C-alpha positions, 0 to 999 in steps of 0.5 A, a space after each residue: 169401319 173408319 172412312 180412312 181405313 186402307 188395306 194397303 196403307 193401315 193407320 200404323 203405316 201412315 203414322 210411321 210415314 208422318 214421323 219419318 216426314 217430320 224427322 226429315 223436315 226437322 233435319 233439313 229445315 233447322 230454322 223451322 219447327 213442324 207438326 202434322 195433323 192426320 185425318 183422324 185428328 191426331 197431332 204429331 210433333 216433336 215431343 221434346 220441343 212441341 210446336 203447338 199445344 194439343 188444345 189447338 187441334 180443334 181450332 186448327 181442324 175448324 180453320 181447315 174445314 172452313 178455309 176456301 184454300 187448301 193452304 193457309 197461314 194462322 197465328 198460333 201460339 204467338 207465331 204465324 203457322 203455315 198449314 198445307 195439305 199432304 195428300 199422300 198421307 191424308 194429313 196437313 203439315 203445320 210449319 213455323 219458324 223456330 224461336 230465336 232463329 232467323 226466318 227463311 226468305 220463303 219458308 213455304 217453297 222450301 218446305 214444299 221442296 223438302 216434302 217432294 224430296 221426301 216422297 221422291 226418296 220414299 218412292 225410289 226406295 219402293 221402286 228399289 224394293 220392287 226391283 229387288 223382288 222382280 229380280 229374284 222372281 226373274 232369277 227363279 224363272 230363268 233357272 226354271 227356263 234354263 232347266 227346261 232349255 237343257 232338257 229340250 236340248 237333250 231331247 233335240 240331240 236325242 231326236 237328231 241322233 235318231 233322225 241321222 240314223 234313219 237318214 243314213 239307213 234311208 240313204 243306203 236304201 235309196 242308193 240301192 234302189 237308184 242303182 237297181 232302177 239305173 240298171 233297169 233303165 240301162 237295160 230298158 235303154 239297150 232294149 229300146 235301142 236294139 228295138 230301134 235298130 231292129 226296126 230301122 233294119 226291118 224298115 231298110 230291108 222291107 224298103 229294099 225288098 219292096 223297091 227292087 220289084 217295084 223298080 221292075 214293075 214301074 220301069 218296064 211299064 214305062 218301057 211298055 208304054 213307049 211301044 206301039 200299044 192299042 188303046 186298051 193295052 195303053 190304058 191297062 199299062 197306065 193303070 199299072 204305072 199309076 198304081 205302082 207310083 201310088 204304092 211307092 208314094 205311100 211307102 215313101 210317106 210311111 217311111 218319112 212318117 216313121 222317121 219323123 215320129 222316131 226323131 230320126 229325120 235329119 237335114 242335109 246342108 248342100 248347095 242347090 238352086 231354089 229356082 231350078 227346084 221350083 221349076 222342077 216341081 212345077 214340071 212334075 205337077 203339070 201332068 197331073 192337071 193335063 186336060 184341065 183348063 189350068 195354068 201352072 205358074 212359077 214366080 221367082 223373086 229377083 232377089 232370090 240368090 242362085 245358090 243356097 245351102 239346105 236340104 234340096 230333097 226335103 225342100 222339094 218334097 214339101 213343095 211337091 206335097 203342097 202343089 200336088 195338094 193344090 192340083 188335086 183340089 183345083 178344076 180350073 184357073 191357076 196353080 202358082 208357086 212363088 218364092 221370095 226372100 222374106 228375111 236376110 241376115 249375116 249367114 242365113 236367109 228365110 225363103 217364103 214360098 206361096 202355093 196359090 190355087 183357085 180350087 174349092 177352098 178349105 173351111 176355117 175350122 179345118 185350118 189346123 186339123 188338115 195338118 194332123 196325121 191321117 186327117 183331111 178337110 173332108 174325112 167322110 168315107 164318100 169323099 171325092 178326093 183321095 189320099 192318106 192324110 200324111 202329106 201335109 202332116 209330114 210337110 209341116 214337120 219338115 218345115 219346122 225341122 228347117 226352122 220355118 213353118 206352114 200355114 194356110 189362108 183360104 176362102 171357100 169357092 175362091 181358092 187356097 194359099 199355103 205359106 211355107 217358110 224355111 231357113 237356109 244358109 247362104 252359099 259361098 258358091 259363085 253362080 255360073 254365068 250363062 254363056 253365049 247369051 245375046 245382049 238384049 239391051 235395045 231389043 223389043 219384045 211383045 208378050 201376048 197372054 190372057 193370064 195377067 199373072 203370067 204376063 207379070 212373070 214374063 215381064 220381070 224376066 225379060 226386063 231384067 235381061 234388057 228387053 223393052 216389053 209390051 204386053 196385051 191380054 187380048 190376042 186380037 190386038 196383037 197385029 195392031 200393036 205390031 203395026 203401030 210399033 212399025 209406024 213409030 219406027 220401033 218395031 218388035 224384035 220377037 214375040 211370045 204368044 200364049 197358045 190357049 187364049 179365049 178370043 184367038 188362039 196362039 196358033 191362029 195369031 201366029 198364022 195371021 202374023 206370018 200372012 200379014 202385010 207387016 214388015 215385022 211378019 217374019 220376027 221370031 215367035 215363041 209359042 208358050 203354053 201350059 199344054 203337055 201335049 206333043 204340039 211342036 210340029 203344029 207350032 212349026 206349021 203355024 210359023 213359030 220358031 220355038 216352043 216352050 211349056 209353062 212354067 219354064 226356067 229363066 235360063 232356058 227361056 233366055 237361051 231359047 230367045 238367044 237361039 231364035 234371034 241369032 237365026 233371024 240375024 243369019 241370012 242363011 238360017 233365015 232362008 232355010 227351014 230349021 227345026 223348031 227350037 225346044 228345051 230338049 233339042 240342044 240336050 238331044 244333040 249332047 246325049 249321043 256323045 255321052 257314055 255312062 258306066 252302070 255298076 249293078 248286080 241285079 239282072 232286072 235292074 241292069 236290063 231296065 236301066 240299059 233300055 231306059 238310058 239307051 232309048 234316051 240316046 245315051 251309051 251305056 256299059 254295064 259291070 256286075 260289081 264295084 271291083 269291075 267298075 274300079 278296074 274299068 274306070 282305072 283302065 279307061 279314065 277318059 271314056 266315061 262321063 258318069 257312073 251309076 253305082 249300086 250299093 249292095 254288090 258282091 266282090 266290092 260294094 258301091 261305097 268301097 268302089 267309090 272310095 277307091 276310085 276317088 283315092 286313085 285321083 278320079 275326082 271329076 267324074 260324077 258318081 251317082 248312087 242308085 240303090 234301094 237303101 232309103 233309110 236315115 243316113 244312107 244318103 250321108 254314107 254315099 256322100 261321105 264315100 265320095 259320091 256326088 248324088 243319090 237316086 233311090 229305087 225303084 228308079 223313075 225316068 224323070 228322076 234319073 234324067 233330071 240327075 243326068 241333066 244336073 251332072 252332065 249338061 252343067 259340065 259340058 
């Protein structure tokens, strides 16, 4: 096979290209003549006017082979011939000026340009041909793809039709299933609501049925305890009372727990005084630590408003649970309830209550579990301290319902502090000013108490009232302090002495002051103690002018000081030996002028309430139903100071009787609901009917008397 053989460019194609090139050059460069020597040594030239004789081929080949440069000029046949390679054709181009024609200024450059032009046109033609072929191929492919596209579209349309039919069918099936499930859900909802109503009615009925006999058990036990009993009888009666109260507390906890779990626990928004509530809680808890060396303290922030809007019942319930829990686990030391304003905004404020004790403490790993239902820090069957484990759980849920929370801090062996926050609305009620209060500015008071916390509380109250206060933790220093004050010309105007002190008791200190040579030996002295024993006579014999139990409310403390200071300024009063002033003495004088209308159809409850109120000094008139209460009050509107109204009565129930009384214009007489209905919404129904307050049965002396104090003494 020849060396220059090519499958894609055969010799015949090369010859045709060479001829085409020579024709192009002859037409473009008419002043020149051309010939081409291919790789095979064949000379191609114009046959009509040949440039070179055939015999020159050998010489040209030799010159090309021996030449160092690719292009050259050779004298041939009487002319200068320019020889240049053409790589595209694997040949050499021979050019020379034609005879009798003027030479070109630069023949080689023109020839090179024409050669390049030839091959560019040839390449362009090839590209056109190639593009034509590709276009035909593309058209064929497009036709094939278009056909496939049409087939896919037809198949897609068919699939869409099938899917649409299936979707419509599924939609109809789903709609029917949804309607069926909706009917089932509505039926289940109605059944659940009916079950909830039945449960609520059952709880209300059971609460009423349990509370009614419990009312008789606890109430008459209290009446029995007020009679002359020997020690064994008194112990048995106290056991009955404690057992009844424990059962009643358990019933209340279960009812509250069921309300919380059912999401039926709601809050009221009424005005109340958080300071009064706090002292009420302390007074309620104090008997539980009677006989133990424990101080019950109540610290109230000076910035705490006199009235806030919230749910006083639930607020009090949480405080009672927390302080009662602290009392249960404390054997000696202190129980302190403090309340301060943690945050205040335009319409609301956050109350932060701290319940601190010096009890056994709680392990850190129990901080969360003690707030779980039926859980205690000590869950063993041999635990020392009893309880259901519901109190803290209910308290935490109530705190969160009030927009706050409860958490605990504790150190084993040192004590525990429970923190309780609650969001309250600001009240628009203007605080009532204390009437007949002496101006204490310029007066000087001595406070003697071995408890530093209690001194701080008293100093805060007295200084805010205008007193100059001097205090000491050591009772033995009291007489020296009084003597020094006399020598300085600034004697004390009164003294407040704790009765239970380690070195010298308050009794002994009072006796020493009265028997001393001091000019101030006759200053008014106030006995201040945590004891719940009846020691008023003992205080009087020791020389005290007044007697109060810790913690006492700020207004009561101020009124008591006012009373004993007024006596000391009156010569006739000072000469006489008046009865000792207590927080109950003024109230007792007021009771005898008060008349109460009791509307109650149950004979046991009538008898119990009448005995309880009569023994307390009140005058009571009883009617059997709401209609008689309406008639009695309508005929004698100015006779009664307060109405105790049962709810479930024949002829006319308590709610309707209250509505009729209010409709007749009797809006000033307080009407207190006294009923065994203690379910969700019962209190709201009473308030909406026009009642002022609400007492649940079984009625307890302390609860009834606190309600009476709230609505009777405030009016007078």
